[in-house]
C-alpha positions in Angstrom: 0.1 0.4 -0.2 1.4 3.9 -0.9 2.2 5.5 1.8 -0.4 8.8 1.6 1.5 12.0 0.9 0.5 13.8 4.6 0.6 10.8 6.6 1.8 12.1 9.8 1.1 15.5 9.6 -1.3 18.1 11.3 -3.6 20.8 9.6 -5.8 22.8 10.5 -8.4 25.1 8.4 -10.5 27.7 9.3 -14.1 28.2 7.5 -14.2 24.4 7.5 -17.6 24.0 7.6 -18.5 24.2 3.8 -17.4 25.1 0.7 -13.8 25.5 -0.4 -12.5 24.8 4.2 -14.5 21.7 3.8 -13.6 20.2 0.4 -9.5 21.5 1.4 -10.3 19.7 5.1 -11.2 16.9 3.1 -8.6 16.6 0.4 -6.3 17.1 3.3 -7.1 14.2 5.2 -7.7 11.6 1.8 -4.0 12.7 1.7 -3.4 11.0 5.2 -3.1 14.7 7.8 -5.2 14.7 11.2 -7.3 18.0 9.7 -8.3 19.7 12.8 -11.5 21.6 11.6 -12.5 25.0 12.6 -16.1 27.2 11.9 -18.9 28.3 13.9 -21.3 25.9 13.4 -20.6 22.7 15.1 -23.3 20.6 13.5 -22.3 21.3 10.1 -18.2 20.7 11.1 -19.9 17.5 12.8 -20.8 16.5 9.4 -17.6 16.7 7.8 -15.9 15.3 10.8 -18.2 11.8 9.7 -17.9 12.5 6.2 -13.7 12.4 6.6 -14.5 9.7 9.2 -16.2 7.5 6.4 -13.5 8.0 3.9 -11.2 6.9 6.5 -9.4 9.8 7.1 -8.7 11.3 11.1 -10.4 14.6 11.9 -11.2 17.1 15.4 -13.7 19.8 15.0 -13.0 22.9 17.1 -16.2 24.8 16.6 -16.0 28.9 17.5 -15.6 32.5 16.2 -12.8 33.7 14.9 -14.0 37.0 15.8 -14.9 36.1 19.4 -12.7 37.6 22.5 -9.7 35.4 23.0 -11.7 32.7 21.4 -7.8 32.1 18.6 -5.5 31.6 22.1 -7.7 29.2 23.7 -7.5 27.3 20.6 -3.5 27.6 20.4 -3.4 26.6 24.0 -5.9 23.5 23.5 -4.0 22.4 20.1 -0.1 22.9 21.8 -1.7 20.5 24.7 -1.9 17.7 22.3 0.4 18.1 19.1 3.8 19.5 19.3 3.6 20.7 16.3 1.8 22.2 13.5 2.2 21.1 10.1 -0.2 23.2 7.6 -2.5 26.4 8.6 -5.1 27.0 5.7 -7.2 30.4 6.3 -9.9 30.2 4.7 -12.8 31.8 6.9 -14.0 34.9 5.1 -17.4 37.1 4.7 -18.4 39.0 1.6 -20.4 41.4 3.3 -22.5 44.0 1.3 -21.9 44.8 -2.1 -22.3 48.4 -2.4 -20.7 51.6 -3.7 -17.5 52.7 -1.1 -19.3 56.0 0.4 -22.5 53.8 1.1 -20.3 50.7 2.8 -21.8 50.7 6.4 -19.2 51.0 9.1 -20.5 48.4 11.6 -20.9 45.5 8.8 -17.2 46.8 7.6 -15.9 46.5 10.6 -16.8 43.0 11.2 -15.5 41.7 7.8 -12.1 43.2 8.5 -12.4 42.3 11.9 -12.9 37.7 10.1 -10.8 38.6 7.1 -7.7 39.9 8.4 -7.5 40.6 11.7 -8.2 37.4 12.6 -5.9 35.8 10.2 -3.0 38.0 11.6 -4.0 36.3 15.4 -4.1 33.3 14.0 -0.6 33.6 12.4 0.6 35.1 15.8 -1.0 32.5 17.8 0.2 29.5 15.8 3.1 30.7 14.5 5.1 29.0 17.2 3.7 25.2 16.4 4.8 25.8 12.5 8.1 26.4 14.0 8.2 24.0 15.6 7.1 21.9 12.6 10.3 20.6 10.5 8.3 21.5 7.6 5.5 24.6 8.4 3.3 25.5 5.5 0.8 28.5 5.7 -2.1 29.2 2.4 -3.9 31.9 2.9 -7.1 32.1 0.7 -7.7 35.0 -1.4 -9.5 36.5 -4.2 -8.9 38.0 -7.1 -10.3 41.7 -6.2 -7.4 41.8 -4.1 -5.5 42.7 -6.5 -8.2 44.2 -9.4 -10.2 46.3 -7.8 -14.3 46.4 -8.7 -17.2 48.3 -8.5 -18.9 47.7 -5.5 -16.5 45.1 -4.3 -14.6 47.9 -2.4 -14.9 46.3 1.1 -14.2 42.9 0.5 -11.5 43.4 -2.2 -10.0 46.1 0.3 -9.7 43.2 2.9 -8.5 40.7 0.8 -5.1 43.0 -0.4 -4.9 43.6 3.1 -4.4 39.7 4.0 -2.2 39.3 1.1 0.3 42.1 2.0 -0.2 40.9 5.9 0.4 37.2 4.9 3.5 37.8 2.4 5.0 40.1 5.2 5.1 37.4 7.0 6.5 34.8 4.5 9.5 37.4 4.2 9.8 37.7 7.8 10.3 33.5 8.2 11.8 32.7 5.3 15.8 32.9 5.7 14.8 32.0 9.2 12.7 28.6 9.4 11.6 26.3 7.7 7.9 28.0 7.1 6.7 28.5 3.5 3.8 30.5 3.1 1.7 30.6 -0.5 -1.6 32.5 -1.7 -4.0 30.4 -3.5 -6.7 32.5 -6.0 -9.4 30.4 -6.2 -10.8 32.1 -9.1 -14.8 31.1 -9.7 -16.3 28.4 -7.8 -19.6 26.8 -6.9 -20.1 28.2 -3.1 -22.3 29.5 -1.0 -20.8 33.1 -1.2 -20.5 32.5 -5.0 -24.1 32.5 -5.2 -24.7 35.3 -3.1 -22.7 37.5 -5.3 -23.5 36.4 -8.9 -27.6 35.2 -7.8 -28.0 34.5 -11.6 -25.1 32.4 -12.6 -25.5 28.7 -13.0 -23.2 27.5 -10.7 -23.0 24.2 -13.1 -20.5 25.9 -15.6 -18.0 26.9 -12.1 -15.8 24.4 -10.6 -16.8 22.7 -7.6 -14.6 23.9 -4.3 -13.1 20.2 -4.5 -11.3 20.9 -7.1 -9.7 24.2 -5.2 -9.6 21.5 -1.7 -7.2 18.9 -4.3 -5.3 21.9 -5.6 -4.2 23.4 -2.0 -3.6 19.9 -0.8 -1.2 19.3 -3.9 0.5 22.7 -3.2 1.2 22.0 1.1 2.3 18.4 -0.5 5.0 19.0 -2.5 7.8 21.5 -2.2 7.5 25.6 -3.3 9.3 28.8 -2.9 7.5 31.1 -0.2 5.5 33.5 -1.2 4.3 31.4 -4.0 1.0 32.3 -5.5 -1.1 30.1 -7.1 -3.8 31.5 -9.3 -6.8 28.6 -10.3 -9.1 29.3 -13.8 -12.5 29.2 -13.9 
């Protein structure tokens, strides 16, 4: 029997209850990783965990709200108490928010969006940096969007959060590149049939675009191989 590429490794995926996060968690587990799944809804996480176990993989669920005070720190403490290192961290959790002209962006919603899409990612990096450094080959992947590099009308809030996320993550990549084995990559999934995509493009036939499993497989293939830190993977339609 051929050994699975990620056997013996531990991964943490945020936003793992559906869409790209769930698909990535399932693909990582199929490749042999033990996957820690986090999202707000326990029932949805349990469904993904069941699918992973039914397929012969292993997973642990950690229901939590990333923007709740001290939740990330508690998660890091719990994981550090069970595993000596974290091999892979996939920053996927995000919210779309309301698509609107920049002058009409709702300040309260914008603050929540930036907290989840940006500030929570920084908090995750800060909390899990020691565990990534403890790995022989720590890997971090952040899921972005094309609007983070190419501004589009009405996408200002979401696009700004992704542009800032890319700068944050790539700065971290440069900081650790020569000091640790950690490697960092950005993944732009392109058009993918997710609930978020359906909200943004309500008239689109999702049968015409790729399913989340394609993205999950691509992220897993990236993590199972070698890449230069700061690598950017862009997937087409």
